[in-house]
Backbone as CSV, one residue per row, in Angstrom:
resi,resn,N_x,N_y,N_z,CA_x,CA_y,CA_z,C_x,C_y,C_z
1,SER,14.228,0.442,-4.992,14.216,1.692,-5.725,13.165,1.622,-6.837
2,GLU,12.864,2.765,-7.393,11.871,2.804,-8.458,12.371,2.089,-9.715
3,GLU,13.677,2.144,-9.946,14.243,1.444,-11.103,14.104,-0.070,-10.941
4,GLU,14.327,-0.553,-9.729,14.180,-1.983,-9.461,12.725,-2.422,-9.599
5,ALA,11.797,-1.548,-9.195,10.377,-1.863,-9.345,10.011,-1.984,-10.821
6,LYS,10.537,-1.081,-11.631,10.268,-1.135,-13.074,10.845,-2.416,-13.675
7,PHE,12.057,-2.765,-13.277,12.686,-3.989,-13.771,11.854,-5.213,-13.378
8,GLY,11.390,-5.242,-12.129,10.567,-6.359,-11.661,9.246,-6.449,-12.408
9,ALA,8.638,-5.308,-12.686,7.381,-5.297,-13.438,7.603,-5.790,-14.867
10,ARG,8.731,-5.420,-15.465,9.057,-5.901,-16.820,9.237,-7.426,-16.826
11,ARG,9.897,-7.944,-15.798,10.086,-9.401,-15.705,8.744,-10.116,-15.571
12,LEU,7.847,-9.546,-14.763,6.521,-10.135,-14.597,5.752,-10.104,-15.917
13,ALA,5.815,-8.977,-16.620,5.137,-8.872,-17.916,5.682,-9.915,-18.890
14,ARG,6.981,-10.101,-18.886,7.609,-11.089,-19.776,7.151,-12.503,-19.419
15,SER,7.056,-12.800,-18.132,6.574,-14.124,-17.702,5.138,-14.357,-18.159
16,LEU,4.304,-13.332,-18.057,2.914,-13.456,-18.504,2.840,-13.666,-20.015
17,GLN,3.729,-12.996,-20.760,3.775,-13.194,-22.212,4.134,-14.642,-22.543
18,LYS,5.067,-15.204,-21.808,5.477,-16.589,-22.049,4.343,-17.573,-21.765
19,LEU,3.406,-17.172,-20.893,2.250,-18.020,-20.588,1.130,-17.847,-21.608
20,GLY,1.336,-16.936,-22.570,0.348,-16.773,-23.634,-0.544,-15.552,-23.514
21,PHE,-0.356,-14.743,-22.498,-1.162,-13.534,-22.348,-0.574,-12.413,-23.196
22,GLN,-1.447,-11.586,-23.745,-0.974,-10.429,-24.500,-0.743,-9.283,-23.515
23,VAL,0.503,-8.975,-23.277,0.873,-7.937,-22.311,1.673,-6.866,-23.032
24,ILE,1.270,-5.621,-22.835,2.014,-4.489,-23.385,2.482,-3.648,-22.207
25,PHE,3.760,-3.390,-22.140,4.358,-2.658,-21.016,4.602,-1.214,-21.450
26,THR,3.673,-0.317,-21.086,3.813,1.106,-21.433,3.440,1.971,-20.243
27,ASP,3.954,3.172,-20.230,3.601,4.195,-19.235,3.743,3.709,-17.795
28,PHE,4.843,3.054,-17.479,5.079,2.582,-16.116,5.350,3.768,-15.204
29,LYS,4.694,3.786,-14.049,5.036,4.776,-13.031,4.689,4.223,-11.658
30,VAL,5.484,4.586,-10.691,5.257,4.174,-9.312,4.237,5.140,-8.719
31,VAL,3.143,4.609,-8.181,2.111,5.459,-7.595,2.049,5.334,-6.079
32,ASN,2.716,4.319,-5.528,2.674,4.116,-4.091,3.891,3.288,-3.671
33,VAL,4.483,3.667,-2.557,5.635,2.949,-2.020,5.315,2.570,-0.579
34,LEU,5.635,1.353,-0.198,5.417,0.872,1.163,6.764,0.485,1.755
35,ALA,7.002,0.936,2.973,8.241,0.588,3.673,7.911,0.239,5.117
36,VAL,8.717,-0.623,5.696,8.552,-1.010,7.097,9.882,-0.799,7.798
37,CYS,9.832,-0.185,8.975,11.048,-0.032,9.771,10.716,-0.339,11.225
38,ASN,11.733,-0.660,11.982,11.561,-0.985,13.397,12.434,-0.072,14.233
39,MET,11.818,0.584,15.191,12.560,1.421,16.121,13.162,0.522,17.198
40,PRO,14.289,0.916,17.761,14.942,0.081,18.782,14.318,0.243,20.174
41,PHE,13.063,0.656,20.226,12.384,0.872,21.505,10.883,0.755,21.289
42,GLU,10.148,0.596,22.392,8.692,0.569,22.323,8.161,1.994,22.370
43,ILE,6.922,2.184,21.905,6.327,3.518,21.829,5.028,3.526,22.630
44,ARG,4.890,4.509,23.497,3.646,4.680,24.261,2.664,5.438,23.370
45,LEU,1.731,4.715,22.785,0.859,5.289,21.768,-0.055,6.408,22.270
46,PRO,-0.715,6.271,23.432,-1.563,7.384,23.886,-0.769,8.678,24.093
47,GLU,0.412,8.555,24.678,1.257,9.725,24.916,1.759,10.311,23.594
48,PHE,2.158,9.440,22.684,2.630,9.891,21.372,1.525,10.661,20.644
49,THR,0.316,10.118,20.674,-0.813,10.762,19.999,-1.107,12.121,20.608
50,LYS,-1.109,12.192,21.925,-1.384,13.451,22.620,-0.357,14.519,22.239
51,ASN,0.903,14.139,22.121,1.969,15.090,21.807,2.063,15.441,20.326
52,ASN,1.354,14.708,19.473,1.482,14.927,18.031,0.161,15.219,17.327
53,ARG,-0.796,15.746,18.056,-2.043,16.163,17.412,-1.769,17.406,16.600
54,PRO,-2.404,17.700,15.518,-3.499,16.986,14.854,-3.028,15.949,13.837
55,HIS,-1.728,15.728,13.726,-1.211,14.774,12.738,-1.503,13.323,13.109
56,ALA,-1.587,13.043,14.393,-1.737,11.664,14.861,-3.151,11.397,15.356
57,SER,-3.658,10.217,15.023,-4.946,9.785,15.564,-4.800,8.330,16.014
58,TYR,-5.475,8.022,17.107,-5.352,6.690,17.694,-6.713,6.230,18.164
59,GLU,-7.197,5.147,17.582,-8.470,4.537,17.952,-8.199,3.073,18.302
60,PRO,-7.771,2.794,19.548,-7.375,1.422,19.897,-8.496,0.394,19.752
61,GLU,-9.754,0.845,19.767,-10.868,-0.086,19.593,-10.977,-0.555,18.143
62,LEU,-10.437,0.256,17.207,-10.553,-0.058,15.787,-9.273,-0.601,15.165
63,HIS,-8.123,-0.074,15.622,-6.842,-0.447,15.010,-5.736,-0.303,16.054
64,PRO,-4.790,-1.244,16.111,-3.772,-1.209,17.171,-2.643,-0.206,16.956
65,ALA,-2.718,0.603,15.896,-1.629,1.537,15.609,-2.118,2.978,15.578
66,VAL,-1.177,3.887,15.780,-1.436,5.312,15.588,-1.309,5.591,14.098
67,CYS,-2.249,6.340,13.564,-2.172,6.775,12.171,-1.621,8.200,12.180
68,TYR,-0.444,8.377,11.605,0.234,9.676,11.583,0.326,10.118,10.129
69,ARG,-0.337,11.230,9.794,-0.374,11.706,8.409,0.475,12.961,8.252
70,ILE,1.282,12.965,7.194,2.083,14.132,6.847,1.577,14.607,5.485
71,LYS,0.707,15.612,5.509,0.041,16.050,4.280,1.010,16.621,3.256
72,THR,2.051,17.331,3.714,2.989,17.940,2.768,3.732,16.889,1.947
73,LEU,3.968,15.734,2.528,4.657,14.642,1.826,3.683,13.640,1.212
74,ARG,2.406,13.781,1.553,1.374,12.820,1.165,1.751,11.420,1.644
75,ALA,2.235,11.347,2.875,2.681,10.077,3.460,1.863,9.760,4.708
76,THR,1.687,8.474,4.963,0.981,8.002,6.146,1.844,6.970,6.850
77,LEU,1.949,7.113,8.173,2.710,6.164,8.975,1.759,5.457,9.927
78,GLN,1.866,4.148,10.000,1.148,3.358,10.988,2.182,2.984,12.046
79,ILE,2.030,3.538,13.250,3.027,3.370,14.301,2.469,2.432,15.371
80,PHE,3.154,1.332,15.592,2.712,0.325,16.551,3.498,0.449,17.854
81,SER,2.911,-0.025,18.942,3.543,0.090,20.261,4.860,-0.674,20.340
82,THR,5.043,-1.669,19.503,6.280,-2.460,19.497,7.458,-1.700,18.903
83,GLY,7.167,-0.557,18.266,8.207,0.216,17.594,8.232,-0.017,16.098
84,SER,7.370,-0.885,15.619,7.277,-1.144,14.186,6.493,-0.015,13.515
85,ILE,6.994,0.467,12.385,6.348,1.554,11.655,6.202,1.143,10.197
86,THR,4.984,1.261,9.680,4.707,1.015,8.272,4.436,2.361,7.623
87,VAL,5.173,2.662,6.560,5.066,3.963,5.902,4.599,3.765,4.469
88,THR,3.595,4.540,4.059,3.179,4.554,2.660,3.269,5.981,2.153
89,GLY,3.682,6.106,0.905,3.811,7.421,0.298,3.891,7.304,-1.208
90,PRO,3.897,8.444,-1.899,3.863,8.424,-3.361,5.180,8.030,-4.028
91,ASN,6.298,8.174,-3.310,7.594,7.817,-3.897,8.600,7.531,-2.786
92,VAL,9.752,7.030,-3.167,10.779,6.630,-2.202,11.265,7.833,-1.395
93,LYS,11.435,8.964,-2.047,11.922,10.163,-1.360,10.945,10.609,-0.268
94,ALA,9.650,10.589,-0.555,8.646,10.993,0.432,8.630,10.041,1.624
95,VAL,8.776,8.758,1.367,8.786,7.769,2.449,10.006,7.970,3.337
96,ALA,11.170,8.170,2.727,12.393,8.398,3.510,12.288,9.685,4.323
97,SER,11.734,10.735,3.741,11.562,12.005,4.457,10.591,11.859,5.622
98,ALA,9.543,11.064,5.438,8.568,10.848,6.507,9.210,10.155,7.700
99,VAL,10.028,9.152,7.438,10.713,8.447,8.531,11.674,9.392,9.237
100,GLU,12.405,10.200,8.481,13.341,11.153,9.085,12.614,12.218,9.900
101,GLN,11.420,12.599,9.464,10.654,13.607,10.199,10.168,13.063,11.539
102,ILE,9.779,11.806,11.562,9.255,11.221,12.793,10.376,10.813,13.746
103,TYR,11.534,10.443,13.193,12.665,10.005,14.008,13.956,10.517,13.376
104,PRO,14.337,11.775,13.708,15.489,12.407,13.040,16.801,11.746,13.269
């Protein structure tokens, strides 16, 4: 959660202070959240991309995953054929909504 991230950042700042660095902890905000989930099945990437254009793009020569962008949530999903999905977004709520949108 965002509260846990803030707590972890405070602990890191405190550790750096103990090492002698001058650290000031102000204006903390989460700007990016990364989550990983695994689907209980494999995904046929060419078929998935074809059925989800223009949101999905797949360049197997460059990257082994489909890049699925949800502009309204400002979230990006990297979908692998194994069923593994990496989601990045601006906050926890957007990431959770992106996963629910792709797999209700």
